[in-house]
VOGU-3710 file (C-alpha; in Angstrom, 3 decimals, decimal comma):
1> mervpfgvsr> 19,695/-6,735/-2,752  17,636/-8,201/-5,550  14,180/-8,303/-3,943  12,231/-6,361/-1,317  9,822/-8,589/0,692  6,098/-7,825/0,474  5,713/-9,356/3,946  3,369/-12,141/2,799  5,667/-15,173/3,198  4,125/-17,635/0,797
11> lddiigggap> 3,840/-14,981/-2,064  7,441/-13,933/-1,412  8,636/-17,556/-1,557  6,867/-18,068/-4,862  8,252/-14,982/-6,689  11,791/-15,315/-5,468  11,853/-13,219/-2,225  9,638/-10,260/-3,031  9,368/-7,327/-5,522  12,317/-6,092/-7,600
21> pgsvvllage> 13,760/-2,857/-5,988  12,614/0,249/-7,603  9,105/-0,963/-8,199  5,670/0,834/-7,961  2,956/-1,718/-7,431  -0,758/-1,077/-7,504  -2,893/-2,975/-5,045  -6,251/-2,777/-6,806  -9,212/-4,409/-5,163  -12,911/-4,708/-4,660
31> agagarefcy> -14,155/-3,680/-1,302  -13,203/-6,182/1,381  -11,358/-8,497/-1,027  -8,037/-8,079/0,775  -6,137/-5,150/-0,793  -6,134/-3,073/2,280  -5,335/-6,146/4,469  -2,404/-6,713/2,165  -1,171/-3,243/2,889  -1,591/-3,634/6,642
41> taatinglah> 0,263/-6,943/6,637  3,131/-5,630/4,483  3,679/-2,751/6,892  3,314/-4,846/10,096  5,433/-7,831/9,140  8,245/-5,763/7,669  8,161/-3,666/10,831  8,195/-6,815/12,906  11,487/-7,797/11,380  13,010/-4,710/13,180
51> tdddqfelhy> 11,310/-5,128/16,577  10,745/-8,734/17,434  12,856/-11,508/15,852  10,793/-14,345/17,403  7,500/-13,160/16,262  8,880/-12,401/12,845  10,199/-15,939/12,420  6,906/-17,327/13,695  4,680/-15,374/11,268  7,015/-15,011/8,331
61> gdvseraavp> 9,989/-17,373/8,503  13,308/-16,834/6,764  13,955/-13,950/4,459  15,216/-15,135/1,045  18,970/-14,928/0,405  18,170/-12,685/-2,488  16,029/-10,261/-0,370  16,586/-7,750/2,306  13,888/-6,253/4,632  13,686/-2,470/4,028
71> eeihyvsfta> 15,359/-0,266/6,675  12,311/1,880/7,121  8,585/1,495/6,529  6,436/4,515/5,807  2,611/4,422/5,658  1,050/7,489/3,997  -2,594/8,369/4,411  -4,544/11,325/3,136  -7,455/10,960/5,479  -6,390/9,090/8,665
81> sgnelkqeie> -3,929/9,653/11,502  -1,374/7,168/12,658  -3,445/6,307/15,767  -6,591/5,672/13,676  -4,632/3,445/11,288  -3,040/1,444/14,137  -6,484/0,836/15,569  -7,766/-0,259/12,252  -4,854/-2,628/11,786  -5,538/-4,179/15,220
91> ftmsedlvra> -9,080/-4,908/14,024  -7,578/-6,999/11,162  -4,597/-8,770/12,888  -3,495/-9,961/16,328  -3,170/-7,075/18,732  0,213/-8,310/20,128  1,508/-8,681/16,574  0,425/-5,188/15,500  1,817/-3,471/18,535  5,148/-4,965/18,057
101> gvravefadf> 5,213/-4,442/14,277  3,953/-0,898/13,995  6,596/0,405/16,386  8,917/0,385/13,301  6,332/2,003/11,061  6,366/5,706/10,386  2,825/7,056/9,746  2,470/10,178/7,670  -0,920/11,950/7,945  -1,860/14,411/5,197
111> sqeyfqlsai> -5,301/15,093/6,474  -4,592/18,846/6,939  -3,357/19,277/3,290  -6,230/17,037/2,028  -9,158/18,674/3,793  -7,945/22,279/4,218  -9,776/23,628/1,220  -12,993/21,787/1,882  -16,046/22,747/3,973  -15,184/20,135/6,566
121> prewytrktq> -14,725/21,790/9,989  -10,997/22,087/10,813  -11,319/20,437/14,228  -12,518/17,283/12,592  -9,189/16,519/10,988  -6,719/18,426/13,134  -8,677/18,105/16,453  -7,905/21,813/17,059  -10,302/24,762/16,583  -9,277/27,304/13,966
131> titdlgqgsd> -7,998/30,584/15,266  -7,555/34,110/13,788  -3,872/33,318/13,503  -4,642/30,176/11,471  -6,737/32,224/9,068  -3,882/34,523/8,473  -1,679/31,651/7,380  -3,919/30,506/4,448  -1,550/31,742/1,855  1,222/29,407/3,150
141> rrgvlealge> -0,851/26,268/2,611  0,823/23,374/0,837  -1,214/21,387/-1,708  -1,527/17,610/-0,936  0,564/16,681/-4,020  3,403/19,042/-2,916  3,316/17,592/0,637  3,346/14,049/-0,734  6,249/14,830/-3,091  8,336/16,383/-0,346
151> ylnqnapgnl> 7,752/13,501/1,940  8,689/10,855/-0,632  11,838/12,611/-1,686  13,012/12,528/1,960  11,809/9,062/2,907  11,200/6,835/-0,114  14,929/5,990/-1,158  15,747/2,450/-0,122  12,536/2,012/1,893  9,064/0,547/1,794
161> vlidsltdla> 6,318/3,141/1,238  2,572/2,351/1,385  0,180/5,068/-0,092  -3,418/4,813/1,137  -5,059/5,597/-1,142  -4,871/6,762/-4,747  -8,734/6,762/-4,765  -8,802/9,319/-1,968  -6,229/11,417/-3,829  -8,292/11,438/-6,997
171> rapnehldws> -11,247/12,773/-5,047  -9,354/15,432/-3,108  -11,547/18,348/-2,328  -10,862/21,455/-4,485  -7,447/20,224/-5,641  -8,601/20,431/-9,246  -7,025/17,196/-10,228  -8,196/15,380/-13,220  -7,471/11,758/-14,027  -4,512/12,579/-16,240
181> ditllvkglq> -2,773/14,282/-13,166  -3,293/10,957/-11,191  -1,813/8,887/-13,967  1,055/11,334/-14,335  1,728/11,058/-10,650  2,044/7,319/-10,836  4,214/7,550/-13,925  6,438/10,094/-12,068  6,651/7,679/-9,073  7,737/4,953/-11,428
191> kasrawdgli> 10,487/7,037/-12,834  11,662/8,284/-9,388  11,432/4,891/-7,814  14,210/3,576/-10,173  16,614/5,871/-8,372  15,032/5,382/-4,885  15,578/1,601/-5,271  12,916/0,663/-2,681  9,310/-0,465/-2,976  6,155/1,718/-3,256
201> lvlvnqealt> 2,751/0,028/-2,811  -0,208/2,154/-3,870  -3,714/1,191/-2,744  -6,613/1,835/-5,091  -10,340/0,940/-5,000  -10,937/-0,596/-8,389  -14,719/-0,283/-8,023  -14,368/3,521/-7,967  -12,644/3,670/-11,326  -13,735/3,184/-14,957
211> teemgslmga> -12,117/0,565/-17,113  -10,135/3,229/-18,928  -8,971/4,829/-15,721  -7,775/1,550/-14,332  -6,068/0,781/-17,586  -4,132/4,026/-17,567  -2,917/3,337/-14,039  -1,820/-0,090/-14,887  0,185/1,257/-17,817  1,919/3,772/-15,554
221> adgtiafewe> 2,972/1,319/-12,772  5,442/-1,526/-12,763  2,952/-4,056/-11,486  -0,728/-4,571/-10,638  -2,017/-7,108/-8,104  -5,711/-7,597/-8,149  -7,921/-8,591/-5,278  -11,488/-9,887/-5,981  -14,334/-11,853/-4,662  -15,246/-15,051/-6,365
231> tggserdrvm> -18,633/-16,587/-5,964  -19,205/-20,292/-6,195  -22,562/-21,735/-5,050  -23,507/-20,220/-1,677  -19,947/-19,102/-0,753  -17,694/-16,244/-1,619  -13,916/-16,564/-1,644  -11,169/-13,941/-1,800  -8,803/-14,454/-4,755  -5,703/-12,617/-5,802
241> fvrefrgvls> -3,874/-12,549/-9,089  -1,007/-10,695/-10,639  -2,190/-8,803/-13,752  1,132/-7,199/-14,686  4,468/-7,084/-13,001  7,966/-6,670/-14,462  10,382/-9,269/-13,177  7,590/-11,249/-11,455  4,882/-12,212/-13,873  7,203/-14,229/-16,098
251> rleqediirf> 8,202/-16,326/-13,066  4,503/-17,056/-12,199  3,861/-17,980/-15,852  6,823/-20,468/-15,733  5,217/-22,042/-12,651  1,822/-22,081/-14,386  0,227/-20,116/-11,608  -2,887/-18,130/-12,501  -4,605/-17,343/-9,155  -4,131/-17,295/-5,445
261> eteihdggfd> -6,821/-18,156/-3,083  -6,381/-15,966/0,024  -7,540/-15,559/3,541  -7,356/-13,052/6,361  -6,600/-14,231/9,849  -4,767/-13,020/13,029  -1,512/-13,118/11,174  -2,882/-10,868/8,503  -3,286/-11,431/4,761  -2,240/-14,880/3,655
271> isnvrkir> -2,314/-17,248/0,691  -4,366/-20,362/1,332  -4,087/-22,102/-2,038  -2,308/-21,694/-5,365  -4,200/-22,539/-8,572  -2,190/-23,688/-11,534  -3,197/-23,964/-15,204  -4,446/-27,328/-16,033
//
């Protein structure tokens, strides 16, 4: 296997089948510009390859000879349950498509680890009222980074993992994380992913970061795909471009591609046009 498909067929075609195995890729975007929808599409379409061949062929087509669909898809969230995420994905894509695709997606919900040290009522994120027994187990609490590390060690090798989102993790209540810890996490993921040989997509809200923070993340990851709004006249269009990406950016430069115009429809995130350097 030389590539792991993103699940966005036109992008995968252009870059030779997908991302190089062992990559950590930031999906950095402005609100509503498509980064989250890219995540949803990657999870659903790769899942569809395992559950419905006909729908996969219709919405994606043929997988490159150089690529292989990951055996497992894991969607990690710090604030939302699997059911909440499935419902959110159905708001973005066709309901039939989502129901078939997410059957092969394993959702990991770290809401308990994320919120446990906050003032948020426990029943809001566990849907269970705290008892005297629960209070007695406080010393056994795992931190959110510990929980994430354990999960990735068990499930990341050879697979597709989507982390939603790094911005949430950076704002984790009472975790005492500073930005150097977040950058170090991404750098550690990059090192571990070489051995895991899968693909890790990390969602981040670019508007919530300073220029310096975004720069440090980009330096720690293997690639950064940016999603932005472009205003022209009375209309706004979604655009995507690859800022950095080992094994991919050089191919785009050879093709003189600088930007992708994108759209979101029932089939998920898609590329509607490719802009070349003139």
